[in-house]
Each structure stands twice: as C-alpha cells, then as structure tokens.
ZASE-422694 format. One record per residue: residue number from 1; residue in one letter; x negated, y, z negated of N, C-alpha, C, CB in turn. Coordinates in nm, 2 decimals. Glycine has a CB too. Layout:
N
nr  rest  n.xx  n.yy  n.zz  ca.xx  ca.yy  ca.zz  c.xx  c.yy  c.zz  cb.xx  cb.yy  cb.zz
NUM  A  X  Y  Z  X  Y  Z  X  Y  Z  X  Y  Z .
...
***
This chain:
117
nr  rest  n.xx  n.yy  n.zz  ca.xx  ca.yy  ca.zz  c.xx  c.yy  c.zz  cb.xx  cb.yy  cb.zz
1  X  6.52  -4.93  7.78  6.38  -5.04  7.80  6.43  -5.16  7.80  6.26  -5.05  7.68 .
2  X  6.36  -5.22  7.96  6.40  -5.35  8.01  6.29  -5.41  7.98  6.44  -5.38  8.17 .
3  X  6.28  -5.55  8.01  6.24  -5.65  7.97  6.10  -5.59  8.15  6.38  -5.81  7.95 .
4  X  6.11  -5.58  8.17  6.06  -5.54  8.30  5.93  -5.41  8.29  6.19  -5.49  8.39 .
5  X  5.99  -5.38  8.20  5.94  -5.22  8.23  5.83  -5.23  8.09  6.09  -5.06  8.22 .
6  X  5.91  -5.28  7.98  5.70  -5.32  7.87  5.68  -5.41  7.88  5.66  -5.31  7.69 .
7  X  5.69  -5.46  8.01  5.60  -5.56  8.06  5.52  -5.44  8.17  5.69  -5.71  8.14 .
8  X  5.54  -5.38  8.22  5.47  -5.28  8.31  5.39  -5.16  8.15  5.62  -5.19  8.45 .
9  X  5.48  -5.15  8.04  5.37  -5.06  7.99  5.24  -5.13  7.91  5.43  -4.97  7.90 .
10  X  5.31  -5.27  7.89  5.12  -5.36  7.83  5.03  -5.34  7.97  5.12  -5.63  7.78 .
11  X  5.11  -5.38  8.08  5.02  -5.35  8.19  4.93  -5.22  8.17  5.10  -5.34  8.31 .
12  X  4.98  -5.17  8.13  4.96  -5.03  8.22  4.84  -4.98  8.03  5.19  -4.90  8.28 .
13  X  4.91  -4.99  7.98  4.81  -4.98  7.85  4.64  -5.08  7.88  4.91  -5.08  7.69 .
14  X  4.66  -5.22  7.91  4.55  -5.29  7.91  4.47  -5.19  8.04  4.58  -5.46  7.94 .
15  X  4.54  -5.18  8.15  4.42  -5.14  8.26  4.41  -5.01  8.20  4.44  -5.13  8.45 .
16  X  4.43  -4.89  8.17  4.39  -4.76  8.07  4.27  -4.81  7.98  4.54  -4.71  7.95 .
17  X  4.25  -4.92  7.90  4.21  -4.97  7.75  4.08  -5.02  7.82  4.32  -5.09  7.65 .
18  X  3.91  -4.97  7.85  3.85  -5.09  7.94  3.80  -5.19  7.83  3.72  -5.05  8.04 .
19  X  3.82  -5.17  7.71  3.81  -5.31  7.59  3.91  -5.42  7.60  3.84  -5.26  7.42 .
20  X  4.03  -5.39  7.69  4.09  -5.51  7.64  4.07  -5.57  7.76  4.23  -5.52  7.59 .
21  X  4.05  -5.53  7.88  4.07  -5.55  8.08  4.19  -5.68  8.07  3.87  -5.64  8.20 .
22  X  4.13  -5.72  8.18  4.32  -5.80  8.25  4.33  -5.86  8.14  4.35  -5.94  8.42 .
23  X  4.51  -5.92  8.16  4.59  -6.00  8.06  4.57  -6.08  8.07  4.70  -6.00  8.03 .
24  X  4.61  -6.24  8.00  4.68  -6.36  8.09  4.81  -6.32  7.98  4.59  -6.55  8.09 .
25  X  4.89  -6.38  8.09  5.02  -6.41  8.09  5.07  -6.53  8.07  5.05  -6.39  8.19 .
26  X  5.15  -6.57  7.97  5.21  -6.71  7.93  5.33  -6.72  7.88  5.15  -6.78  7.84 .
27  X  5.43  -6.82  7.87  5.55  -6.82  7.78  5.53  -6.96  7.69  5.71  -6.82  7.88 .
28  X  5.50  -6.82  7.56  5.53  -6.82  7.41  5.68  -6.89  7.32  5.52  -6.68  7.40 .
29  X  5.74  -7.02  7.28  5.80  -7.01  7.21  5.91  -6.95  7.28  5.74  -6.96  7.11 .
30  X  5.92  -6.99  7.47  6.06  -6.92  7.54  5.99  -6.75  7.59  6.22  -6.89  7.38 .
31  X  5.92  -6.67  7.49  5.87  -6.54  7.50  5.78  -6.53  7.58  5.83  -6.49  7.39 .
32  X  5.78  -6.40  7.73  5.67  -6.35  7.79  5.57  -6.28  7.68  5.72  -6.26  7.89 .
33  X  5.42  -6.39  7.74  5.32  -6.34  7.59  5.21  -6.28  7.67  5.25  -6.49  7.47 .
34  X  5.13  -6.17  7.64  5.06  -6.09  7.71  4.93  -6.10  7.62  5.12  -5.97  7.73 .
35  X  4.79  -6.18  7.63  4.73  -6.19  7.57  4.57  -6.12  7.68  4.77  -6.32  7.51 .
36  X  4.46  -6.05  7.62  4.34  -6.02  7.71  4.24  -6.17  7.71  4.25  -5.86  7.65 .
37  X  4.23  -6.15  7.82  4.15  -6.30  7.86  4.03  -6.28  7.82  4.15  -6.35  8.01 .
38  X  3.99  -6.15  7.78  3.85  -6.15  7.70  3.87  -6.24  7.58  3.80  -6.00  7.64 .
39  X  3.77  -6.30  7.51  3.80  -6.36  7.39  3.79  -6.26  7.28  3.72  -6.48  7.37 .
40  X  3.81  -6.28  7.14  3.83  -6.22  7.07  3.80  -6.08  7.06  3.80  -6.28  7.01 .
41  X  3.93  -5.97  7.11  3.97  -5.89  7.15  4.10  -5.86  7.10  3.95  -5.90  7.25 .
42  X  4.18  -5.91  7.06  4.37  -5.89  7.04  4.41  -5.98  7.01  4.47  -5.86  7.15 .
43  X  4.52  -5.92  6.96  4.62  -6.04  6.93  4.71  -6.01  7.06  4.70  -6.05  6.75 .
44  X  4.79  -6.14  7.06  4.90  -6.14  7.16  5.03  -6.06  7.11  4.95  -6.29  7.20 .
45  X  5.06  -6.03  7.23  5.20  -5.91  7.25  5.34  -6.04  7.32  5.15  -5.73  7.43 .
46  X  5.47  -6.03  7.25  5.54  -6.08  7.34  5.71  -6.04  7.35  5.51  -6.23  7.32 .
47  X  5.70  -6.01  7.46  5.88  -6.00  7.45  5.96  -6.10  7.45  5.93  -5.94  7.55 .
48  X  6.03  -6.03  7.35  6.18  -6.11  7.29  6.36  -6.06  7.36  6.19  -6.04  7.07 .
49  X  6.33  -6.06  7.43  6.50  -6.09  7.44  6.59  -6.10  7.38  6.54  -6.16  7.48 .
50  X  6.70  -6.05  7.30  6.78  -6.09  7.17  6.92  -6.07  7.26  6.75  -5.98  7.00 .
51  X  7.04  -6.13  7.19  7.17  -6.21  7.16  7.26  -6.06  7.19  7.18  -6.30  6.96 .
52  X  7.16  -5.94  7.11  7.25  -5.81  7.14  7.21  -5.74  7.24  7.26  -5.70  7.03 .
53  X  7.15  -5.76  7.28  7.13  -5.67  7.43  6.98  -5.60  7.39  7.27  -5.53  7.46 .
54  X  6.95  -5.63  7.25  6.80  -5.57  7.19  6.66  -5.64  7.26  6.79  -5.61  7.01 .
55  X  6.60  -5.56  7.22  6.47  -5.60  7.31  6.33  -5.60  7.14  6.44  -5.44  7.48 .
56  X  6.28  -5.71  7.14  6.19  -5.75  7.06  6.04  -5.72  7.12  6.23  -5.89  7.01 .
57  X  5.93  -5.66  7.03  5.81  -5.64  7.03  5.79  -5.74  6.95  5.77  -5.53  7.01 .
58  X  5.66  -5.85  6.99  5.65  -5.95  6.89  5.48  -6.00  6.91  5.78  -6.08  6.91 .
59  X  5.46  -5.96  6.76  5.35  -5.95  6.73  5.30  -6.08  6.63  5.34  -5.81  6.69 .
60  X  5.19  -6.14  6.59  5.18  -6.28  6.50  5.21  -6.21  6.36  5.02  -6.36  6.50 .
61  X  5.28  -6.24  6.35  5.31  -6.25  6.14  5.20  -6.25  6.09  5.38  -6.39  6.06 .
62  X  5.08  -6.33  6.04  5.01  -6.32  5.98  4.88  -6.19  6.01  4.99  -6.45  5.99 .
63  X  4.91  -6.12  6.06  4.84  -6.03  6.10  4.87  -5.87  6.01  4.88  -6.02  6.26 .
64  X  4.84  -5.77  6.03  4.88  -5.64  5.90  4.94  -5.54  6.04  4.69  -5.54  5.78 .
65  X  4.94  -5.64  6.18  5.02  -5.51  6.30  5.13  -5.43  6.22  5.13  -5.59  6.45 .
66  X  5.24  -5.52  6.21  5.32  -5.40  6.18  5.32  -5.35  6.06  5.44  -5.42  6.21 .
67  X  5.24  -5.35  5.97  5.23  -5.26  5.85  5.19  -5.14  5.88  5.14  -5.32  5.75 .
68  X  5.13  -5.10  5.97  4.98  -5.08  6.03  5.10  -4.96  6.17  4.87  -5.30  6.11 .
69  X  5.14  -5.08  6.20  5.25  -4.94  6.30  5.37  -4.88  6.21  5.36  -5.01  6.46 .
70  X  5.41  -4.87  6.10  5.49  -4.88  6.02  5.45  -4.75  5.97  5.51  -4.99  5.94 .
71  X  5.32  -4.74  5.94  5.22  -4.66  5.85  5.24  -4.51  5.96  5.03  -4.74  5.83 .
72  X  5.17  -4.59  6.06  5.15  -4.49  6.16  5.27  -4.38  6.25  5.08  -4.57  6.25 .
73  X  5.39  -4.46  6.27  5.51  -4.38  6.26  5.63  -4.45  6.21  5.54  -4.32  6.37 .
74  X  5.63  -4.45  6.07  5.76  -4.51  6.05  5.97  -4.42  5.99  5.69  -4.62  5.94 .
75  X  5.98  -4.33  6.12  6.06  -4.29  6.10  6.09  -4.30  6.30  6.05  -4.18  6.00 .
76  X  5.92  -4.33  6.37  5.98  -4.31  6.53  6.02  -4.42  6.60  5.89  -4.25  6.62 .
77  X  6.00  -4.54  6.54  6.02  -4.72  6.57  6.07  -4.79  6.49  5.91  -4.80  6.57 .
78  X  6.16  -4.87  6.56  6.24  -4.97  6.41  6.15  -5.09  6.37  6.42  -5.07  6.47 .
79  X  6.15  -5.12  6.26  6.07  -5.27  6.28  6.19  -5.38  6.21  5.89  -5.29  6.17 .
80  X  6.11  -5.50  6.23  6.17  -5.66  6.19  6.11  -5.69  6.14  6.20  -5.76  6.26 .
81  X  6.08  -5.67  5.98  5.98  -5.76  5.93  5.88  -5.69  5.93  5.95  -5.88  6.00 .
82  X  5.77  -5.85  6.00  5.60  -5.86  5.97  5.60  -5.90  6.07  5.51  -5.95  5.86 .
83  X  5.69  -5.86  6.18  5.71  -5.92  6.32  5.66  -5.87  6.47  5.83  -5.93  6.33 .
84  X  5.81  -5.73  6.45  5.87  -5.71  6.56  5.83  -5.56  6.55  6.02  -5.75  6.58 .
85  X  5.87  -5.51  6.66  5.93  -5.33  6.70  6.07  -5.39  6.78  5.79  -5.20  6.85 .
86  X  6.11  -5.37  6.70  6.29  -5.32  6.75  6.32  -5.23  6.88  6.36  -5.21  6.63 .
87  X  6.37  -5.31  7.02  6.40  -5.14  7.10  6.53  -5.22  7.15  6.26  -5.05  7.27 .
88  X  6.64  -5.09  7.10  6.82  -5.09  7.16  6.84  -5.05  7.24  6.92  -5.02  7.10 .
89  X  6.94  -5.10  7.32  6.96  -5.12  7.47  7.01  -4.96  7.48  7.07  -5.26  7.53 .
90  X  6.98  -4.82  7.53  7.03  -4.74  7.57  6.98  -4.61  7.46  7.17  -4.78  7.58 .
91  X  6.86  -4.66  7.36  6.78  -4.57  7.28  6.68  -4.52  7.36  6.74  -4.62  7.16 .
92  X  6.60  -4.44  7.35  6.47  -4.42  7.46  6.39  -4.40  7.29  6.49  -4.24  7.61 .
93  X  6.30  -4.52  7.34  6.17  -4.56  7.30  6.07  -4.43  7.28  6.11  -4.65  7.41 .
94  X  6.02  -4.47  7.21  5.86  -4.33  7.15  5.78  -4.40  7.26  5.75  -4.34  6.91 .
95  X  5.75  -4.38  7.40  5.67  -4.47  7.50  5.51  -4.44  7.39  5.68  -4.39  7.70 .
96  X  5.47  -4.25  7.42  5.33  -4.26  7.35  5.29  -4.39  7.25  5.32  -4.13  7.25 .
97  X  5.40  -4.40  7.15  5.38  -4.45  6.97  5.40  -4.62  7.00  5.55  -4.38  6.83 .
98  X  5.51  -4.68  7.13  5.50  -4.80  7.17  5.33  -4.86  7.23  5.62  -4.81  7.27 .
99  X  5.27  -4.69  7.35  5.16  -4.73  7.39  5.07  -4.77  7.34  5.13  -4.68  7.44 .
100  X  5.08  -4.63  7.24  4.96  -4.70  7.11  4.99  -4.83  6.98  4.92  -4.55  6.99 .
101  X  5.13  -4.92  6.95  5.11  -5.00  6.93  5.07  -5.09  6.97  5.14  -5.01  6.91 .
102  X  5.13  -5.09  7.08  5.01  -5.20  7.21  4.90  -5.22  7.17  4.97  -5.15  7.36 .
103  X  4.82  -5.10  7.23  4.67  -5.10  7.20  4.64  -5.15  7.08  4.60  -4.97  7.20 .
104  X  4.71  -5.15  7.05  4.63  -5.11  6.89  4.63  -5.34  6.84  4.79  -4.94  6.71 .
105  X  4.75  -5.34  6.90  4.79  -5.49  6.87  4.67  -5.58  7.00  5.00  -5.52  6.90 .
106  X  4.64  -5.54  7.09  4.54  -5.61  7.22  4.39  -5.56  7.14  4.56  -5.52  7.41 .
107  X  4.39  -5.50  7.05  4.20  -5.46  7.03  4.19  -5.50  6.91  4.12  -5.28  7.03 .
108  X  4.32  -5.55  6.85  4.31  -5.62  6.73  4.20  -5.67  6.66  4.37  -5.69  6.72 .
109  X  4.17  -5.77  6.70  4.05  -5.81  6.66  3.93  -5.78  6.68  4.05  -5.88  6.66 .
110  X  3.91  -5.69  6.74  3.77  -5.65  6.81  3.77  -5.52  6.71  3.78  -5.62  7.01 .
111  X  3.89  -5.41  6.71  3.89  -5.37  6.55  3.84  -5.33  6.40  3.93  -5.41  6.53 .
112  X  3.92  -5.54  6.40  3.87  -5.58  6.29  3.71  -5.63  6.25  3.94  -5.65  6.27 .
113  X  3.67  -5.66  6.35  3.53  -5.69  6.35  3.47  -5.56  6.33  3.49  -5.76  6.48 .
114  X  3.50  -5.45  6.43  3.43  -5.36  6.39  3.44  -5.27  6.28  3.42  -5.31  6.48 .
115  X  3.56  -5.30  6.16  3.55  -5.26  6.06  3.46  -5.37  5.94  3.68  -5.23  6.03 .
116  X  3.44  -5.47  5.99  3.38  -5.56  5.96  3.16  -5.48  5.89  3.41  -5.65  6.13 .
117  X  3.16  -5.50  6.01  3.02  -5.44  6.02  2.97  -5.33  5.98  2.99  -5.43  6.13 .
***
C-alpha cells in the first residue's frame, strides 16, 4: 500500500460515511493529515512514511483509538503503542479492518458524545 492508496482509502471512507462529510487536508509535523471539516465530529488521521519503507496510519495518542482498534482486530493489524497502525511494504493489509478503523477515528468525537448522552 502506498501513501496515495491510504489517502484514497481515507477519502472513500469519509465519502461513504455521511456523519463525517468532507475532509480538510493539511500537513502536521510534516505528515499528511485528514480531519473532518465539520467541527466536533472526529479525530485527525495522519499518514507517516517511515525510513524502513513502512507506513504508519497515525492517531492522536491521548485518545483510546488504538486500544479500541487492538480490541477489535488483535491479530489482523499491527500496532505501534497508542499512536499508530503500521503497514509493512509488500504485505496486504486487511482493507475492511483499515476502513473500519479510519471511520472510527473520523467519528471519534461524535461517538464519544453519543456515549455520554
């Protein structure tokens, strides 16, 4: 999977999930970042290219997102601490699991508010 593949996947998830809506793209810490334009909907998702050729799908570390992903997909995806899903070069990632994790991140604030209600 390439950075462009991941970018397309993120946009497809947002387009297929009405609560998310359009995304704002920016650079944060030198990484492509994607955040719902609508306020208080979701957390940002970043793409980080690593020196070893792997890609990291990065999430804000003070959320519980990566723990949630790990609970849902313990053996399907590879994680780095509480910050990232790691995608190795030449290894096919489970796209359904990735899409679900991206959707969970991009609706994080919305889901958090719904739990409190």
